[in-house]
C-alpha positions in Angstrom: -9.4 21.5 -8.9 -8.9 19.1 -11.8 -11.7 17.1 -13.2 -10.5 13.5 -12.7 -13.7 11.8 -13.7 -12.6 11.1 -17.3 -9.2 9.8 -16.0 -11.0 7.4 -13.5 -13.3 6.1 -16.2 -10.5 5.6 -18.7 -8.3 3.8 -16.1 -11.1 1.6 -15.0 -11.9 0.7 -18.6 -8.2 0.0 -19.4 -7.9 -2.3 -16.4 -11.1 -4.1 -17.2 -13.0 -3.0 -14.1 -16.7 -2.4 -14.3 -17.6 0.9 -12.5 -20.9 2.5 -12.6 -21.0 6.3 -13.2 -21.8 7.0 -9.6 -18.9 4.8 -8.4 -16.4 6.6 -10.7 -17.8 10.0 -9.7 -17.3 9.1 -6.0 -13.7 7.9 -6.6 -12.9 11.0 -8.7 -14.4 13.3 -5.9 -12.2 11.5 -3.3 -9.1 11.9 -5.5 -9.8 15.6 -6.1 -10.1 16.2 -2.3 -6.8 14.5 -1.8 -5.3 16.5 -4.6 -6.5 19.7 -3.1 -5.0 18.8 0.3 -1.6 17.9 -1.3 -1.5 21.0 -3.5 -1.6 23.3 -0.5 1.3 21.5 1.3 4.9 22.6 1.0 6.8 19.7 -0.6 9.7 19.9 1.8 7.3 19.9 4.8 5.6 16.8 3.4 8.9 15.0 3.1 10.1 16.0 6.6 6.7 15.1 8.1 6.7 11.6 6.6 10.4 10.9 7.1 10.9 7.2 7.8 13.4 7.0 10.6 12.8 3.3 11.2 13.7 2.5 7.6 17.1 3.9 8.1 17.5 2.1 11.4 16.4 -1.2 9.9 18.9 -0.8 7.0 21.7 -0.1 9.5 20.8 -3.2 11.5 20.8 -5.4 8.4 24.2 -4.0 7.3 25.7 -4.7 10.8 24.3 -8.3 10.8 25.7 -8.9 7.3 29.1 -7.6 8.4 29.1 -9.7 11.5 28.2 -12.8 9.5 31.0 -12.2 7.0 33.5 -11.8 9.8 32.4 -15.0 11.4 32.6 -16.8 8.0 36.1 -15.6 7.5 37.1 -16.7 11.0 35.7 -20.1 10.5 37.4 -20.6 7.1 
């Protein structure tokens, strides 16, 4: 498990955020727990689990609407 406390403190200082030591320690602990959860996960399983089906469907819908609009514009011209 990485020690992220120095990174949290440095990042907060760089961004001008005033964090107490206990706040930074709490943030670092949460990040370390998240890191541990991610490190045990298979990258391919992660991608397949969070696959955004609706994003592809939305893109298809926009492309169809744009194509229909261009066809109508050409017919009107």
